[in-house]
N, C-alpha and C positions, 0 to 999 in steps of 0.2 A: 520432766519437761526441760529440755536443754535450752533454757532461756538465759540470756545475758542481761542482767539487770543493770540499769544506769544509776543504781542507788548511790553510787559514790564516785562519779566521774571527776573526782578532784582531790586527791589526797591532801594537797596543800591549799586548795581554795578556801576550805574552812579556816585554815590558819590565816589567810589574808583577810577574809571577811569577818572572822570572829576573833581569832586569837593569835598568839605567837607573833608572826611577822607583821601582822597589821590589823588586829581587831579587838577582840574582847579580852578574855583572860582565862580562867584556869580551873584547876581541880585542887581541892585543898583540904583544909584542916578537918580533923575528926571532931574537934571541939567547936560547938556552935558559937561559943563566946568569942572565937577567933575570927568569925565572919564579920565583914563590914555589914553594918545594919543589925547585927545581933550582939548587943553590948554597946561598946563605944563606937558610935557611928561617925565617920569622918564628915567634915563640913562645918561651916560656921554655925554658931548658935543663933537662935531666933526663929520666929515663924516665917516660912517662905511666903513671899509676896510676888505678885505679877509685876513685870516691868524689867527694864534694863537690857543689856546685851551680854549674851553668853558667847565667849570665844572658845573654839575648839582647836587645839594645836595637835596636828597629826604628822606622822612620818609619811604614810601612804595617802596619795590623793584619792578622792572618791570618784574613780573612773566609772564610766558606764552608768550614769545616773538615769537609767531607764529600768522600770520594774521588770521588764522581760529579761534583761541582761544581768541583773544583780543576783549574786549567790549569797543570800543572807539568811541566817537562822532566826526565826521569829520575826522576820521583816527587817532585820538589821537594827542599827542604832540611829544614825543620822537619817537614813532612808525612811525609817518608820515615822519620822516627823512629817513627811510629805505623803507617803503612801499608806493608806489603811488597807487591811486585808480582811477576808472573811473571819478569820480567827487571829489571835495574837498571843504573845506570852503574857503571863500575869506579872505586872510591874511591881513586884515586891522583893524584899531581901531574901537571900538564902534559898532554902528548899521550897518555900511558898512560891518562889518565882519560877519553878519548873513546871507549873501547871499551864495548860493551854486554856484560854478563855475566849469568849465571843468578842469580835471587834465590829465589823460592819453587819455581821449576822446576829440574830437574836439568841443563838446558842452555838455550841461547838459542832453541831451537825447531827443529823438523825440518820442512822444506818438501817438498812433492811436486815433481814434475818441473818444473812451470811456476810455482811459488811462488804458487799460488792456494789452497793449503791448508797450514795450519801446525798442528803437533801438539806439545803440551807434556805432560810428566809431572811431578807434584809430588814433592818430596823427602819422605822419611819423617820422622815426628816433629814435624810442624808443628802449632802450637797457638795458639789465641786467648788473650786475657788471662784468660778464665775457665777455661782448661784444656781446652776442647772442641777437637776436631780440625778443622783447615782442610781443606776438600774442594774439588774442582773445581766442584761444584755452587754453592758459595759465590762462586767467581770468575765463573762464568756469570751468577749473579744480580746480582753487583756491577756487571758490565758492562751488563746489561739495565736496571737502574734508572737508569743514566746517560743513557738515552734518554728518561726521563720529563721532560715540559716543566717541571715544578716543581723539577727538579734540574738545570737547564741551566747551562752555563758551562764545562764541562770540554772537553778536547780532542775535536774533532769527527770525527776520522779514521774511526772505526768506523762512523759513520752513512753514510759514503761507501763504505767498503771492504767491509763485511760484506754478503753476499747478503741482501736484504730489509731492510737497515738503513735505507734512505732513507724507508721508510714505517712503521717500527716505532715505537710510542709508549710502550714501557716496560711493566714488569710490573703496574703499578697499573691498566692498562686492557686487558691482553691476556687476561684470564680464566684466567691460569695457564698459558697456552700456551708462552710464552717465545719466544726467537729461534731458529729452526730452524738457522741457520748457525753456531750455537755448540753443539757436540755434546759430551756428557759420557758416554762409554761406561762409566766407572767413577769411583770417588772420587778417583783420582789422575791421570786422563787427560782432557784437554780438546782439542778440535779446532775450528779456525776455518776457515770456508769463505768465500773472498773473491770479489768480483765480477770482479777482474782481478789480474794478478800484482803482488805487493808484496814485493820482496826485502828491504826494510827493516822488515818487520813486527816483528822483535825490538826495534827502537827504540821503536815505538809501545807495545809490551808493558811498557815502563817507566812509562807514564802511570798516574796513580792510579786511573783507571777499571778497571784490572786488579787492584786490591786486593780481596781476598775480603770479602764482607759476608754474615753469616748471616741468612737470610730472617726467622727468628723474632725477631731483634733489630732489624730495620729499623723505624725510627719515622718514615720519610719525611723531611720537611723539618726535623724535630727531631733527626735522627740525628747531625748535626754537634756537638750539645751533648755527646754521649758516644759517639763512634764506637768500635766494638769493635776493639781493637788486635790487629794481627798482627805488630807490630814490637817493638823492645826497650823502648819506653816506651808508657804509657797516659795518656790525658787525665784528670786529676783536677780540673781547673778550667778553665772557658772563660767569662770575664767580658766583657761588652760586645762580643759578636760578634767574638771573637778579639783584643781589645785586650790582654787579660792571660790568657795560657795557662800552666798549670802541668802539667808532665809528670813522672811518676815511673816507676820501673822496672816492666816487665811481667815478673813472676816466672816466667811460663810460656814466655817467649822463650828459645830454646836457641841459644847462640852456635855450637854445632856445625852448625846448619843455615844459618848466616848468616856467610859469609866476608867480607862487605863492611862491616857496621856494627860499630864498636868499642864504642860505648855505654859510655864511661868514667864520666861523671858519674852520681850517684845521682838527681839532680833537675835539671830544666831549667825555668827561669823566663823566659818570653817576655813582654816588655813593649813595647807598640807605641804609636803615636800621638805619638811624640816628635819634636821639631824636630831636623833633621839636624845643625845646629851644636851642639846640646846633646849629642847622641849622641857626636859626635867629641870634644867636650871631656871628656865623662865617660870615654871609652875612653883618651884621651891621659893624663888625670890618674890614672886607675886607683886611685881611693880606695875603700877598703872592698870591698863586693861587686863593684864595677866592675873590680877587678883580675882577676876571673874572668869577664869579659864579652866578648862579640863582637857584631858586627852582621851580618845577612845581606842588608841592603838599603841601606846608607848609605855613600856614597863620600867620600873626601877630595877637596876642591876645590883649585884652584891656591893660594889664600891659605893654606890649612891645610898644604899641602905646603911652602910657603915658610917657614912657622913652624917646621916640623919641621927644615928645613935640615940643619945639620951635627950635630944631636943624635943621636948614634949609638944611644943606648938606644931612642929613639922610632923612628928609622929601622929599627931591627932588629925592630920590631913591626908594620911595614907590609908587607902582602902585595900582590902584583900579580896581578890576575886577567885571564883571557883567555876571552872568550865569542864565539861566532860572530855577529858583528854588523857591519853596514856602513851608513854614512851617505853619502847621495849626492844629486846633482841629478837630478831626474826631468823628462823631456820628455813632452808629449802631442802626438804628431805630427799629430793631427787639428786642431791650432790653429796657424795661421800666426804667425810664420815658421818654426816648428819642424817643419813638414812638409817643409822643405828639409834634407836630410841634411848639406849643407855648413854650414848655420848651426849645427847641433848639433855638428859637428866643430870649427867655429871656437871655440865656447864651451869645448869640451873642451881645446883647445890653450891657451886664454887663462887657464884657472884657475890661481890661485896657491895651491898646497896648503900652502905654508909659512904664509901668512897665515890660511888656513882652520884649520890645526892650532892656531895661536896663539889663534884665536877660540874653539876648542873646549877651551881650557885649557892648551895648550902640549904639547910633545913627551912629557912624562911621562904625559899623559892621552889622547893621540890620536896615531895613526900614519897618514901619508899612504897612500892606496890608489889603485891604478890598475886593480884587478880588482874585480869584484862579489863574488866569493867571498873569504872571509877567508884570510889567509896561514897556513893550517893544512892539513896533509896529509889529515886526516880529512874535510875538506870538498871535497877534490879540487883544491886550489889549484894553478893553472897560471899562471905569470907571463906577463903581457902588458901592453903599454902602446901601444895602437893610435894614440893621438893625443898624442904626447909634449909635456908642458908643462914638464918640468924641475921644479925646486923652486919657481920663482917665476912660471911661466907663459911662454908664447911669443906675445906680442901680434903680432909680425910675421907669423907663420904664420896666426894668427887673421884678421888683416886681409886677407891674401891669399885665404883661403877665403871671407870675406865678399864680396870683390870678385867672385869666381867665382860666388857665390850671387846676385849682382845687387844687392849693397849696398855699393858702392864708398865711400860716405860714412858707413858705419856704420849702425846701426839702434837703435831703442828697444824694450825688452821689459819685461815685468813679472815679478818674481820673488815668488811667494807663500811665506810662511813663518809660523811660529807666533810668538806673542808670549810664550810660556812661556820662562822663563829656564833652559833645559835644556842649553845649549851644543851643541845638535845641529841642531835645526830652528829655532833662535831668532834674534833680531835680530843678535847678534854674528856668527854664521856668515853670515847673509844679507848683512850689510854687507861682510864680507871678499870675498864673491863679487862684489858690486857694484863694489867698488874694483878688483878684478882685471880685470873685463870692461871697465871704463872705459878702461884702458890700450890695449885693442884696438878702441876706437871704439864700444863697445856701451854705451849708456845704460840702466841698470837702475833701474826704478821698483820700490820695495819695497811689497808688500802684506802687512801683518801682520794675522793673524786670531787671535782667542782660540783656545786649543788645541782645544777641542771642535769649534768651527766649522771650524778648519783641517783637522782629521781628516775631518770629514764632507765637506768640499769635495774633498780629495785622493782620497777613496775613492768619490766619486760619478762613475761612468763618464760620465754625461751632462753633468757640470759640472766635470770635472777641469781644473785650470789648465793652461796651456801650459807653464809652467816653475815648478818649486817644489822646495823641500827635502823630502827624505823619508829613511826609514831602514827597515831590516829586520833581524830576528833570527830564527835558525833554531830549530825545536823540538827538534832533535837534531843532533849533529855530522855532517852530510852535505850534499852539494850539492843533494840533492833538495828539502828544505824551504826552500832558498834560491831555486832557479831556477824550480821549478814554479809557485809562487803568483804570481811576478812576470812570467813569460814564457810560460806555457802558455795558448794561446788559448782552450781549453775552460774556463778558469777566469775568463774575463771575466764579470762580473756587471753586469747592467743595472738590477736592482731591489734592490740591496743594496750591501754593502761590496765594492768592486772594488780589488784590489791590483795587477793588471796595468795599471799606469798608462798605458803606451804602447799598450795594447790590441793587442798583438802577437798575431797568429793565423797563425803560419807552420806549415804542415803538416809541414815537415821538422823543425822544433823540437819540435812536439807528438809526432811519431813517435819521435824520439830519446829524449824523456822516457819514453815508454812502454817502449822497449827497455831503457833503463837500469833501470827499475823491476823488470824481470824478473830482474835479477842478484842472487843471494844472496852472491856474492863481492864484499864491500864494497870491497876494494882496487881491483878491476877497475872497479866502478861509479864509484869516486872519480875515476879517470883520465878516464872518459868525461864525468863532470860538469864536470871542469876544461876539457876540450876544448870542451864545449858552451858554457861560460861565455865562453871565448875567441872562439868563433864568433859568439855573440850580440853580444859587445862590439864587433864590427866595425860594427854598425849605429848606434852612438852614441845608444842609447836612454836611457842614463843616463851621468852623470859620477861615478864613484866618488870620494869625497872623503877619507874617513878611517875607520879602524877604532878604536873607543874602547878605551882602556886604563883599568882600574879599580884604584884604590889604596884599601885598607881597613886600618884599624889595629885591633889586638886588645889586650885587657887584659894587664898585665905578667905575670900568672900562668897565662896560657893556653898550653897545650902541644899539640904534634902538629897543627900547621896543615897542612891538605891543600887545595890549590886545583887543580882539574882544568880542562882546556880545554873540558870539556863545559859546566859551569855557570859557571866563572869566579869563583866565590866560595868562601870557606872552607866546608868540609863539616862541619856540626855533628855528624855521626855519627862523626867521627874525633877530635874535640876532647877533651882532658883538662884538668882544672884542679887536679890534684894530682900 
């Protein structure tokens, strides 16, 4: 089936809403004791209590505070304080936090025999901020409005997955008909009919598009100014398009219906548009209100970590986050000499991951990777190293392979990278690759592009470079949103953003992706994702470089820090300041 999935219409959106440039955090340590929450947990001592004001200091403003337009994994961080969804992420530390759990629904969903139909039942006693009841008709309407062109930007899965979704234009144009594949037999039951099996539908049901929206209160593009809350907090101020958000308690939220959100503070003050260095300085100093402050999008860098050094008090306030993300070298086999597998293998053997990790900020902020999938069970991680390079590369093996490929005297290639100082696709990492390959007789010319131009180039199937730095993060903790966008041949896009850089279209790979998608046993699916990663890895279509590790500091009065392996960042729904 020549179907172009929208599974990943955003290579960097996840970075903005979750990690890296503006959201959660990372991938990380093999040692559980190194995880925030597993061992020495950051945050002030003492039993968390209700009350006080939590300040959130961020670089990126919370634009588009409309559930239809948000692209957030697990419902997001600040947004999940206002928007509840059918399911949500488990709000626990580490690996336990990769589980999907019920939120508005009584369970994570009930599938039919082939996972093409999913049914949910709402809990009793659910109310909006005005005291009116939440119904399944509101959830259906909330999803339908996310199809409207004027409310675009949210996760695109349902357009692909729901029967009729590919041509639906939203409730403002459908004459009140609605989407037939979302069925509401009564106020507490909702049924989704899918075009194909999707065993991971419960993960998608965590997206904010599944937040209920009462039709009578919908103000279209202005809804974000005062969205109707179904969560523990309501929006009382939204200045400058999310630059300053003030949230206060929703008195009609009932904690008996919500096992996930602790909602300790009385008030949450979100201030954005701040310089990263200023944020970290304010959190480190913790003067006045900043003592009860956190960030959901700003990481500590190498210099800041060095300054913390042996300061035990400060070090005790630093949390380590792990998010499903991989930074890698990408090949376009349609461009010579990368059409020769032995050239790709030679580069794989030559890479010096120690120098690459150092360029990415050092071992505290990056971990070497030889697999595409992150080193987490939830993603289906299966160890492999098809082209061993050791810690510093194997230039001798690389030269041997180049000779077999017909390049006994070495060769010259161009490596395309971004000029953005992000320590991922940036000049520092590109230079580390250049130096490693020089030892193997490969001369690397660096082509640096401004970040937008770089992204446009690497996503353009007709103009993809032969050799370039790239990165990928998953929308939920599974191998599916990692492998399908990058290696499913039916997701090759010729007239838009293409993430299958190698333009791999292997019927066996495509078929296995479909078979795994049928599984509702996520543990069994994970094992097969891992096996598929290992099998694809044999083709040397990428060179995994490192999984980022994120370090964030909290104010000295912040209590109950929880960082899951789903989002990789402190969960504001768990934080207390008293």
